[in-house]
Wavefront OBJ file of the C-alpha trace (Angstrom):
o trace
v -158.364 67.381 -52.260
v -159.273 70.286 -50.011
v -157.060 72.767 -48.225
v -156.957 72.193 -44.455
v -156.995 75.969 -43.926
v -159.506 77.366 -46.455
v -161.571 74.242 -47.016
v -161.411 74.795 -50.825
v -159.692 72.727 -53.512
v -156.134 74.138 -53.789
v -154.813 75.683 -57.018
v -151.291 74.677 -56.061
v -151.408 71.852 -53.546
v -148.688 71.402 -50.933
v -148.158 68.859 -48.160
v -146.707 69.402 -44.689
v -144.416 66.513 -43.731
v -145.376 67.060 -40.099
v -149.174 66.669 -40.201
v -149.357 64.985 -43.672
v -152.246 67.352 -44.528
v -152.878 69.070 -47.848
v -152.847 72.875 -48.029
v -153.010 75.699 -50.503
v -149.295 76.312 -50.957
v -149.548 80.096 -50.653
v -151.651 79.852 -47.470
v -149.287 77.312 -45.931
v -146.221 79.395 -46.727
v -147.803 82.539 -45.308
v -148.794 80.661 -42.079
v -145.286 79.212 -41.693
v -143.745 82.672 -42.175
v -145.944 84.078 -39.376
v -145.876 81.159 -36.887
v -143.068 78.810 -37.876
v -145.256 75.770 -37.057
v -147.553 73.323 -38.805
v -151.136 74.692 -38.745
v -152.574 71.321 -37.619
v -149.941 69.602 -35.486
v -148.278 72.796 -34.139
v -144.884 71.167 -34.695
v -141.979 73.300 -36.048
v -142.022 73.681 -39.841
v -139.964 75.660 -42.377
v -140.800 76.708 -45.929
v -138.040 74.441 -47.259
v -139.793 71.435 -45.758
v -143.052 72.097 -47.646
v -143.647 69.544 -50.396
v -145.388 70.789 -53.561
v -147.725 68.270 -55.150
v -147.061 67.832 -58.890
v -150.114 68.008 -61.141
v -150.781 66.515 -64.552
v -152.012 68.897 -67.315
v -155.527 67.556 -66.826
v -155.410 68.176 -63.051
v -153.965 71.627 -63.579
v -156.739 72.463 -66.070
v -159.385 71.210 -63.619
v -157.845 73.236 -60.831
v -157.839 76.384 -62.966
v -161.472 75.865 -63.848
v -162.417 75.514 -60.194
v -160.448 78.637 -59.335
v -161.324 80.588 -62.440
v -162.593 83.363 -60.281
v -159.037 83.988 -59.166
v -157.450 84.070 -62.656
v -156.213 87.483 -63.683
v -156.939 86.676 -67.329
v -160.695 86.581 -66.688
v -160.854 90.243 -65.678
v -159.945 93.543 -67.083
v -158.458 94.653 -63.779
v -156.048 91.790 -62.953
v -154.308 93.572 -60.130
v -157.602 94.130 -58.255
v -158.475 90.488 -58.419
v -155.057 89.515 -57.189
v -155.495 91.840 -54.235
v -158.889 90.366 -53.419
v -157.371 86.895 -53.596
v -154.645 87.842 -51.157
v -157.165 89.366 -48.764
v -159.285 86.238 -48.956
v -156.238 84.107 -48.169
v -155.435 86.327 -45.192
v -159.030 86.045 -43.976
v -158.894 82.268 -44.187
v -155.654 82.224 -42.202
v -157.102 84.459 -39.510
v -160.316 82.439 -39.358
v -158.333 79.233 -38.993
v -156.231 80.721 -36.190
v -159.361 81.907 -34.326
v -161.028 78.512 -34.609
v -157.865 76.920 -33.345
v -157.659 79.310 -30.372
v -161.366 78.758 -29.601
v -160.851 75.019 -29.533
v -157.836 75.393 -27.232
v -159.700 77.741 -24.863
v -162.697 75.378 -24.770
v -160.456 72.501 -23.764
v -158.732 74.581 -21.075
v -162.089 75.803 -19.717
v -163.418 72.252 -19.532
v -160.287 71.147 -17.712
v -160.618 74.055 -15.254
v -164.246 73.191 -14.498
v -163.323 69.564 -13.916
v -160.486 70.544 -11.567
v -162.842 72.931 -9.685
v -165.446 70.207 -9.188
v -162.764 67.786 -8.054
v -161.438 70.367 -5.565
v -164.928 70.913 -4.142
v -165.380 67.165 -3.653
v -162.014 66.908 -1.904
v -162.848 69.892 0.336
v -166.253 68.418 1.240
v -164.654 65.092 2.107
v -162.051 66.810 4.298
v -164.755 68.812 6.107
v -166.713 65.636 6.721
v -163.633 63.896 8.073
v -162.959 66.929 10.276
v -166.500 66.845 11.719
v -166.254 63.115 12.354
v -162.924 63.636 14.084
v -164.376 66.415 16.261
v -167.337 64.212 17.222
v -164.966 61.396 18.105
v -162.911 63.773 20.244
v -166.043 65.011 22.053
v -167.166 61.431 22.646
v -163.766 60.438 23.995
v -163.641 63.499 26.263
v -167.197 62.980 27.568
v -166.514 59.286 28.181
v -163.308 60.181 29.964
v -165.096 62.755 32.144
v -167.902 60.300 32.900
v -165.387 57.587 33.717
v -163.496 59.985 35.964
v -166.704 60.905 37.770
v -167.579 57.235 38.185
v -164.105 56.529 39.570
v -164.431 59.459 41.962
v -167.851 58.255 43.061
v -166.606 54.738 43.678
v -163.605 56.076 45.574
v -165.780 58.353 47.682
v -168.219 55.550 48.468
v -165.670 53.238 50.033
v -166.735 54.231 53.538
v -170.501 54.128 52.848
v -172.363 51.161 51.465
v -173.873 51.452 47.983
v -177.083 50.139 46.507
v -176.652 46.438 45.844
v -178.241 44.496 43.007
v -180.973 43.170 45.298
v -181.970 46.691 46.352
v -181.966 47.898 42.755
v -184.130 45.000 41.643
v -186.520 45.673 44.512
v -186.725 49.372 43.586
v -187.596 48.581 39.967
v -190.209 46.013 40.990
v -191.833 48.343 43.554
v -191.873 51.208 41.065
v -193.476 49.080 38.357
v -196.202 47.863 40.705
v -196.866 51.357 42.044
v -197.196 52.918 38.584
v -199.508 50.123 37.484
v -201.765 50.543 40.520
v -201.965 54.326 40.260
v -202.325 54.564 36.489
v -206.075 55.117 36.601
v -206.506 55.784 40.293
v -207.820 59.198 41.318
v -206.570 60.067 44.812
v -208.852 61.544 47.419
v -208.241 65.191 48.137
v -208.702 67.529 51.049
v -212.317 67.962 52.124
v -213.316 71.545 52.879
v -216.290 72.414 55.056
v -218.890 74.677 53.505
v -218.190 78.354 54.017
v -214.572 77.768 55.062
v -213.081 80.426 52.794
v -210.015 81.481 54.742
v -207.834 79.672 57.226
v -204.878 80.971 59.223
v -202.408 78.288 60.205
v -202.000 79.537 63.757
v -204.295 82.389 64.787
v -202.293 82.980 67.974
v -199.043 83.502 66.130
v -198.276 86.131 63.505
v -195.197 84.401 62.174
v -194.546 81.015 60.634
v -191.181 79.319 60.363
v -189.764 79.999 56.908
v -189.860 77.007 54.603
v -191.703 74.846 57.063
v -194.935 74.442 55.144
v -194.987 70.841 53.994
v -197.561 69.704 51.439
v -196.606 66.214 50.294
v -197.798 65.500 46.787
v -199.411 62.224 47.805
v -200.569 60.358 44.732
v -201.943 57.211 46.308
v -202.271 55.814 49.826
v -204.601 52.914 50.468
v -207.674 53.868 52.523
v -206.220 57.275 53.353
v -207.117 60.782 52.360
v -204.919 63.485 50.972
v -203.349 64.974 54.104
v -201.493 68.293 54.028
v -199.472 69.013 57.154
v -198.022 72.211 58.516
v -195.136 72.752 60.904
v -195.633 75.988 62.815
v -193.587 78.165 65.078
v -192.904 76.938 68.609
v -194.311 75.568 70.627
v -196.632 73.519 68.391
v -196.750 71.335 65.317
v -200.119 71.122 63.543
v -201.356 68.314 61.330
v -204.418 69.037 59.230
v -206.301 65.898 58.343
v -209.593 65.507 56.471
v -210.619 69.181 56.669
v -209.096 72.498 57.541
v -211.220 72.675 60.669
v -209.949 69.301 61.868
v -206.364 69.612 62.969
v -204.181 68.078 65.630
v -201.541 70.036 67.472
v -198.409 68.604 69.027
v -195.803 70.272 71.169
v -192.409 70.770 69.599
v -189.567 69.339 71.701
v -187.584 71.896 73.634
v -184.451 70.608 71.925
v -185.782 72.010 68.625
v -185.803 75.584 69.874
v -183.288 78.049 71.197
v -185.114 80.975 72.743
v -187.581 82.170 70.117
v -185.684 80.557 67.251
v -186.925 77.324 65.690
v -184.125 74.933 64.785
v -185.891 72.709 62.230
v -184.642 73.619 58.762
v -186.534 71.015 56.736
v -189.398 68.625 57.450
v -190.360 65.386 55.700
v -193.517 63.345 56.225
v -193.121 59.572 56.244
v -195.485 56.740 55.415
v -196.059 56.314 59.153
v -198.723 58.857 60.076
v -197.195 59.964 63.340
v -193.523 59.958 62.362
v -191.739 62.916 60.781
v -188.133 63.426 59.719
v -186.606 66.738 60.742
v -183.313 68.242 59.634
v -182.405 70.850 62.222
v -180.252 73.898 61.708
v -177.773 72.591 64.266
v -176.974 69.719 61.863
v -179.100 66.922 63.297
v -181.066 64.222 61.501
v -184.004 63.529 63.787
v -186.776 60.920 63.625
v -189.685 62.094 65.774
v -192.890 60.346 66.857
v -195.615 62.968 67.135
v -198.078 60.786 69.013
v -195.608 59.676 71.661
v -193.782 63.018 71.549
v -190.553 61.119 71.500
v -187.319 61.358 69.502
v -186.814 57.895 68.038
v -183.405 58.571 66.571
v -181.049 61.503 66.209
v -177.618 61.758 64.625
v -175.192 64.325 63.299
v -175.874 65.172 59.665
v -174.705 68.127 57.576
v -177.931 69.829 56.474
v -176.611 73.110 55.078
v -176.685 72.163 51.393
v -179.792 69.924 51.359
v -182.146 71.059 48.571
v -184.662 68.196 48.583
v -186.024 65.587 50.987
v -188.815 63.136 50.240
v -190.253 59.814 51.374
v -191.908 57.878 48.541
v -195.128 55.974 49.159
v -193.870 52.649 47.789
v -190.277 52.723 46.495
v -187.818 52.446 49.401
v -190.759 53.413 51.600
v -188.845 52.964 54.867
v -186.212 55.388 53.631
v -186.051 59.128 53.154
v -184.379 60.434 49.982
v -182.024 63.375 50.541
v -180.421 65.407 47.749
v -177.744 68.071 48.193
v -176.824 70.882 45.838
v -173.537 69.169 44.857
v -175.581 66.314 43.355
v -175.056 63.780 46.125
v -178.057 61.478 46.582
v -178.548 59.226 49.618
v -181.260 57.078 51.164
v -181.510 56.979 54.950
v -183.473 54.194 56.621
v -185.361 56.062 59.328
v -186.554 52.796 60.927
v -183.048 51.503 61.450
v -182.225 51.860 65.148
v -178.673 50.595 64.824
v -175.600 52.663 64.017
v -176.586 55.723 61.942
v -173.826 55.204 59.355
v -175.253 51.758 58.599
v -178.626 53.258 57.696
v -177.156 55.463 54.925
v -177.191 54.140 51.376
v -175.354 56.300 48.859
v -176.749 56.422 45.337
v -174.504 59.183 43.956
v -171.607 61.088 45.453
v -171.445 64.834 44.983
v -169.242 66.944 42.736
v -167.935 70.105 44.464
v -167.860 71.913 41.103
v -171.645 71.529 40.640
v -174.304 73.617 42.335
v -177.875 72.444 41.747
v -180.731 74.688 42.832
v -183.750 72.386 42.792
v -184.745 68.719 42.616
v -187.921 66.723 42.056
v -188.708 62.996 42.276
v -190.990 61.415 39.684
v -194.067 59.516 40.878
v -192.378 56.244 39.856
v -189.789 56.818 42.586
v -186.881 56.196 40.201
v -186.543 59.259 37.983
v -184.893 62.201 39.742
v -184.640 65.658 38.175
v -181.741 67.898 39.220
v -181.259 71.353 37.810
v -179.633 74.744 37.844
v -180.376 77.919 35.885
v -179.323 76.432 32.540
v -179.767 72.642 32.625
v -182.136 69.970 33.897
v -180.618 66.490 34.364
v -182.787 63.379 34.629
v -181.143 60.563 36.595
v -182.449 57.013 36.915
v -181.849 56.028 40.533
v -181.940 52.353 39.587
v -179.039 52.977 37.138
v -177.321 55.972 38.737
v -174.075 55.695 36.762
v -175.735 55.815 33.341
v -175.438 59.050 31.416
v -178.241 61.400 32.553
v -180.782 62.776 30.096
v -180.064 66.478 29.682
v -182.423 69.331 28.891
v -180.354 72.441 28.105
v -181.374 76.035 27.525
v -181.324 77.141 23.871
v -181.359 73.473 22.872
v -184.106 71.243 24.249
v -185.491 74.140 26.323
v -186.176 77.141 24.035
v -185.190 79.862 26.483
v -182.060 81.806 27.391
v -181.923 80.483 30.934
v -182.990 81.288 34.498
v -184.792 77.983 35.047
v -186.354 78.077 38.493
v -188.488 74.948 38.827
v -189.065 71.458 37.482
v -192.202 69.457 38.223
v -193.536 65.996 37.322
v -197.349 65.945 36.962
v -199.267 62.943 38.177
v -199.857 61.472 34.689
v -196.276 60.162 34.806
v -195.140 61.115 31.306
v -194.894 64.894 31.499
v -192.158 67.107 32.836
v -192.875 70.808 33.358
v -190.067 73.372 33.463
v -190.429 76.991 34.558
v -188.248 79.872 33.429
v -188.706 83.511 34.429
v -191.891 84.047 32.408
v -192.642 80.744 30.656
v -193.790 77.245 31.533
v -192.729 74.407 29.194
v -194.334 70.964 29.147
v -192.230 68.095 27.751
v -193.379 64.592 26.810
v -190.904 62.138 28.347
v -192.202 59.330 26.142
v -190.578 60.880 23.056
v -187.074 59.886 22.000
v -186.542 63.454 20.824
v -186.371 65.274 24.150
v -186.998 68.664 22.542
v -190.558 67.626 21.626
v -193.024 69.475 23.833
v -196.349 67.979 24.835
v -198.039 71.390 24.665
v -197.101 74.860 23.426
v -195.378 76.903 26.155
v -197.364 79.238 28.367
v -195.914 82.764 28.282
v -196.447 85.726 30.585
v -195.933 89.420 30.206
v -194.506 89.821 33.705
v -191.239 88.222 34.635
v -192.024 88.327 38.286
v -193.697 85.125 38.171
v -195.045 83.116 39.518
v -196.154 80.406 41.791
v -198.120 77.653 40.143
v -199.490 74.190 40.728
v -201.535 71.474 38.998
v -204.408 69.679 40.659
v -204.197 65.941 41.157
v -206.246 65.258 38.013
v -203.517 66.918 35.962
v -206.072 68.947 34.021
v -206.160 72.259 35.911
v -203.175 74.594 36.069
v -203.406 77.538 38.469
v -200.844 80.333 38.288
v -200.415 83.126 40.838
v -198.924 86.271 39.337
v -197.883 89.104 41.632
v -197.312 92.740 40.750
v -196.967 95.583 43.258
v -198.548 93.580 46.088
v -201.524 92.682 43.909
v -202.308 89.068 43.179
v -203.822 87.719 39.972
v -204.666 84.048 39.504
v -204.916 82.529 36.031
v -206.605 79.205 35.379
v -205.671 76.981 32.445
v -207.547 73.822 31.505
v -205.853 71.070 29.515
v -207.683 70.107 26.322
v -206.616 66.620 25.324
v -208.108 66.898 21.808
v -205.970 69.958 21.043
v -203.013 68.875 23.201
v -202.617 72.287 24.775
v -203.287 74.375 27.834
v -206.167 76.746 27.169
v -206.649 79.880 29.220
v -209.953 79.565 31.044
v -210.268 82.571 33.327
v -208.395 85.241 35.274
v -209.278 86.328 38.823
v -208.163 89.257 40.940
v -207.771 88.304 44.591
v -209.268 91.049 46.699
v -207.883 91.683 50.192
v -205.528 88.725 50.028
v -203.454 88.098 53.122
v -200.836 86.459 50.911
v -200.394 88.628 47.778
v -196.962 87.127 47.082
v -197.110 83.483 48.245
v -194.097 81.352 49.021
v -196.201 78.190 48.832
v -199.083 77.775 46.427
v -201.060 74.543 46.156
v -204.229 73.551 44.297
v -206.271 71.539 46.789
v -209.299 70.457 44.799
v -212.035 71.241 42.304
v -215.663 70.692 43.258
v -217.437 69.480 40.125
v -220.853 70.282 41.586
v -220.359 74.008 42.037
v -217.190 74.469 39.897
v -215.248 75.845 42.851
v -211.478 75.518 42.946
v -209.778 75.802 46.320
v -206.207 77.049 46.654
v -203.908 77.043 49.652
v -201.153 79.625 49.929
v -198.799 80.922 52.588
v -196.077 83.521 53.042
v -194.287 85.147 55.966
v -196.268 83.218 58.527
v -199.714 83.915 57.075
v -201.703 81.073 55.507
v -205.066 81.098 53.803
v -207.317 79.180 51.473
v -209.045 80.881 48.580
v -212.180 79.438 46.989
v -212.959 80.574 43.450
v -215.803 79.794 41.099
v -214.518 79.002 37.627
l 1 2 3 4 5 6 7 8 9 10 11 12 13 14 15 16 17 18 19 20 21 22 23 24 25 26 27 28 29 30 31 32 33 34 35 36 37 38 39 40 41 42 43 44 45 46 47 48 49 50 51 52 53 54 55 56 57 58 59 60 61 62 63 64 65 66 67 68 69 70 71 72 73 74 75 76 77 78 79 80 81 82 83 84 85 86 87 88 89 90 91 92 93 94 95 96 97 98 99 100 101 102 103 104 105 106 107 108 109 110 111 112 113 114 115 116 117 118 119 120 121 122 123 124 125 126 127 128 129 130 131 132 133 134 135 136 137 138 139 140 141 142 143 144 145 146 147 148 149 150 151 152 153 154 155 156 157 158 159 160 161 162 163 164 165 166 167 168 169 170 171 172 173 174 175 176 177 178 179 180 181 182 183 184 185 186 187 188 189 190 191 192 193 194 195 196 197 198 199 200 201 202 203 204 205 206 207 208 209 210 211 212 213 214 215 216 217 218 219 220 221 222 223 224 225 226 227 228 229 230 231 232 233 234 235 236 237 238 239 240 241 242 243 244 245 246 247 248 249 250 251 252 253 254 255 256 257 258 259 260 261 262 263 264 265 266 267 268 269 270 271 272 273 274 275 276 277 278 279 280 281 282 283 284 285 286 287 288 289 290 291 292 293 294 295 296 297 298 299 300 301 302 303 304 305 306 307 308 309 310 311 312 313 314 315 316 317 318 319 320 321 322 323 324 325 326 327 328 329 330 331 332 333 334 335 336 337 338 339 340 341 342 343 344 345 346 347 348 349 350 351 352 353 354 355 356 357 358 359 360 361 362 363 364 365 366 367 368 369 370 371 372 373 374 375 376 377 378 379 380 381 382 383 384 385 386 387 388 389 390 391 392 393 394 395 396 397 398 399 400 401 402 403 404 405 406 407 408 409 410 411 412 413 414 415 416 417 418 419 420 421 422 423 424 425 426 427 428 429 430 431 432 433 434 435 436 437 438 439 440 441 442 443 444 445 446 447 448 449 450 451 452 453 454 455 456 457 458 459 460 461 462 463 464 465 466 467 468 469 470 471 472 473 474 475 476 477 478 479 480 481 482 483 484 485 486 487 488 489 490 491 492 493 494 495 496 497 498 499 500 501 502 503 504 505 506 507 508 509 510 511 512 513 514 515 516 517 518 519 520 521 522 523 524 525 526 527 528 529 530 531 532
């Protein structure tokens, strides 16, 4: 037998009726006096309840021999040995109590750690449920807003006919055929006569109607050349054909002018060479035949908020696309000589709470970009009520804001976005819309910038103006590195247009490495030929 407290064979064994363990009687009595409980079971215990184990003479003799070190008769100083024995007993009691406390604290610490881990798991699950709930709320709200907009659009379109399924199918088919035909087709560009360095749109006039320069970005016309056209101040309209020295002039109708003021506010070239669409400042939609000098059709049309007008070469080619700043998008059949309201086809109705600043139609004739200072929205005109693809500042577009331009290059899968001092190029083929096709081009001056890409899509020209001085930067696209590489910088000496309103890359001559630019501002137009 061994004492449950000291771990030694007891001299006088005793049993606790509570834990049924064997103890040294003196140690057990001392523990009960101090704590009043069983040392093992912690149940209440009194000294009267302690059971002393009776020993035979042989057992008693064996016990004395084992504990001979504690017998007073073995020493000459009995009292000292008795004191040492008592101190040893006290040490054993204290050691037992400490081990017991350590075991209890270990158990409590383990329980606390378990509860902490469980609490963290519960908190993580609640956070996850909260995030899921928030996402669900956002989805419900966005769906509700979209549904409300759709309802508003359908309500607003009750008086104007919408695109029917046949028209939509025809648009998709025409777009697919057009993209296929122009995929590897290089369009013909403007031919410049040798030595023709500078050209003024109208030498007899010092002013040019603001916003009336019209350079259609023609990507492909069968058996035709790239034809820029210019509407000038009264009394003439000039069309420049295969070279800058070959131009035709037509008289502007008297109805387009009031005194010295020109009424046309926006001009659109059609697929019929001699027919133009004019939106006049007195709110008229006019179809005009230049050759016959005759107004083919004219009707009242609110032109104040029009931000974009375009006639595509193949998709809805007998129609002109008109976009207003509230997001309304309509097609108008300019060949329809019947009632004007019957020639209007509404794609999207406007939202008075939205104010777009710019728009651009993709070469496929279906993808329309609308934007303001913070967001660019891509809308599929064949599925106008689908959710638009959004490019937002500080998300897909890594800039604070002030977006001023969006442009679709001829390759068909890029979209270029301009902020105050950066140009971003996005790859529309990627599912992740934040993926850029090339690193952004950054500029030190925030006064940017007019820029354009030639029809090959490989030359980017940027006009940077500072204190009436013009600097032109050329970037060449390197397909192997997938980036725009700065090629050269040119100072334009004695430019008539140091701060151009319109800036167009006309062509690059591969024989002499000359690039020709056309630019205009405040009535002055010129071409600049540069060797790169």
